[in-house]
C-alpha positions in Angstrom: -0.1 -0.4 0.0 2.9 2.6 1.0 4.8 1.8 -2.3 1.5 2.6 -4.7 1.2 6.1 -2.3 5.2 6.8 -3.2 3.9 6.9 -6.6 1.1 9.1 -7.1 0.4 11.2 -9.3 -1.2 14.8 -8.6 -2.5 17.4 -10.0 -2.5 20.6 -8.6 -4.4 23.7 -10.2 -6.1 27.0 -10.1 -9.3 27.3 -12.6 -12.1 29.9 -12.5 -15.0 29.0 -13.7 -15.3 27.0 -16.9 -12.0 25.3 -15.6 -10.4 28.6 -17.2 -6.5 28.8 -16.4 -5.3 31.8 -17.9 -4.8 33.7 -21.4 -1.7 33.3 -23.4 -1.2 36.9 -23.8 -2.1 38.5 -19.9 -1.6 35.1 -17.8 -3.2 34.1 -14.8 -6.1 36.2 -13.6 -5.6 36.5 -10.5 -3.3 36.8 -7.2 -4.6 34.7 -4.1 -1.9 34.1 -1.8 -4.0 31.5 -0.1 -4.1 29.4 -3.3 -0.1 30.5 -3.5 0.3 29.4 0.6 -1.8 25.9 -0.6 0.3 25.0 -3.1 3.4 26.0 -1.4 2.7 24.0 1.6 1.5 21.1 -0.9 3.9 20.6 -2.5 7.1 21.6 -0.3 10.5 19.0 -1.2 8.1 17.2 -3.5 8.7 16.2 -7.2 6.9 18.6 -10.3 6.3 18.1 -13.4 5.1 20.9 -15.7 5.6 22.8 -19.3 8.5 24.5 -20.5 6.3 27.8 -20.3 5.0 27.1 -16.6 8.6 26.0 -15.7 9.4 30.0 -16.8 6.2 31.3 -15.2 7.2 29.3 -11.9 10.7 29.8 -12.2 10.5 31.9 -8.3 8.5 28.8 -7.2 11.1 26.3 -6.6 12.3 25.6 -3.2 14.8 23.3 -1.4 13.8 20.0 -2.0 11.4 20.7 -4.7 12.6 18.2 -8.3 11.2 19.9 -10.9 10.5 17.6 -14.5 10.1 20.0 -17.6 8.3 18.6 -20.3 9.7 20.3 -23.6 10.2 19.6 -27.4 13.7 20.4 -26.7 14.3 19.0 -23.4 18.8 19.0 -24.6 18.6 22.9 -24.3 16.7 22.4 -20.9 19.7 20.2 -19.8 22.1 22.5 -20.2 20.4 25.5 -19.1 19.6 24.4 -15.5 21.4 21.2 -13.8 18.5 21.1 -11.1 15.9 19.6 -12.8 15.1 16.4 -15.0 13.7 17.5 -18.4 11.8 15.2 -20.7 10.0 14.9 -23.9 6.6 13.7 -22.8 4.2 13.8 -19.9 4.7 9.9 -19.7 8.5 9.6 -19.3 8.9 12.0 -17.1 7.2 10.2 -14.6 8.9 7.6 -15.6 12.2 9.7 -14.6 10.9 11.2 -11.7 9.7 8.4 -10.0 13.2 6.5 -10.4 14.6 9.5 -9.2 13.1 9.1 -5.6 9.9 8.0 -3.7 7.3 10.3 -3.0 4.0 11.5 -4.7 4.8 13.7 -8.2 2.9 17.0 -8.7 1.6 18.0 -12.2 1.7 22.0 -12.1 0.6 22.4 -15.3 0.1 24.6 -18.3 -3.1 23.0 -20.3 -1.2 21.0 -22.4 0.4 19.2 -19.5 -2.3 19.0 -18.0 -4.8 17.3 -20.6 -2.0 14.0 -21.3 -1.5 14.1 -17.3 -5.0 13.4 -16.9 -5.8 9.8 -17.3 -2.5 9.4 -15.4 -3.6 11.0 -12.4 -4.6 9.4 -8.6 -5.5 12.1 -7.5 -6.7 16.5 -8.2 -6.0 19.4 -5.6 -7.9 21.9 -7.0 -8.9 25.4 -6.1 -12.0 26.1 -7.4 -11.7 30.0 -8.0 -15.0 32.2 -7.2 -15.7 34.0 -10.6 -15.5 34.8 -14.6 -12.4 35.2 -16.1 -11.3 35.3 -19.5 -8.9 32.9 -20.7 -8.0 30.7 -23.7 -5.9 28.2 -22.0 -8.5 25.8 -19.5 -8.3 22.8 -17.0 -9.4 19.4 -18.9 -12.8 17.8 -17.9 -12.3 15.3 -14.9 -15.7 15.1 -12.9 -16.7 11.6 -14.6 -13.2 9.9 -13.5 -13.2 11.8 -10.6 -14.9 12.1 -7.0 -14.9 14.7 -4.6 -13.9 14.1 -0.9 -13.3 17.0 1.0 -13.8 20.6 -0.1 -13.4 23.7 1.8 -14.2 27.5 0.7 -12.7 30.7 1.8 -14.5 34.5 1.2 -13.0 37.0 -0.3 -10.7 39.5 2.2 -8.2 41.7 2.2 -5.6 39.7 0.6 -7.9 37.4 -2.4 -9.3 39.3 -4.1 -12.4 36.5 -4.5 -14.1 33.7 -3.1 -12.6 29.8 -3.3 -13.4 26.5 -3.3 -9.9 24.2 -2.5 -11.0 20.8 -3.4 -9.3 17.3 -3.7 -10.9 14.5 -5.9 -10.0 11.1 -5.8 -10.3 8.6 -9.2 -13.2 6.3 -8.8 -12.5 2.8 -8.2 -8.9 3.9 -7.1 
């Protein structure tokens, strides 16, 4: 049982209504310190799987102990640019490389194409559902038919977080 737990693949994402993740030109349409703190708490010292654009956007987020694996069409360039991560051409090979490196869950951190490719391999989802309509052209894939929500906590908007949000945990049906 513990061996399976160590090999979990968990998608972690924040999205607005309609599954909006971001906009190619303007980026993520919210800044929510509560969600950022939740992300850091969940992923502290863990393995991270992300696409090249998300990796570039998150450079300041990485902490000691994180092991990022960046999925890119040109992983050789990435390997030369930064020795503190792994690089792979596809989600499946990234997951294999991360599991070979060390135990513990893998957190899939985006972007949209990475979530789409990784969703069939995910055991669990940690989703921050931002309550608001946002413009965007990048979306989280539909998941509701394959997963069951097992917990939810709602937070009202406050002086630091401009939008109300729900933090939800979903597990794969039959898993």
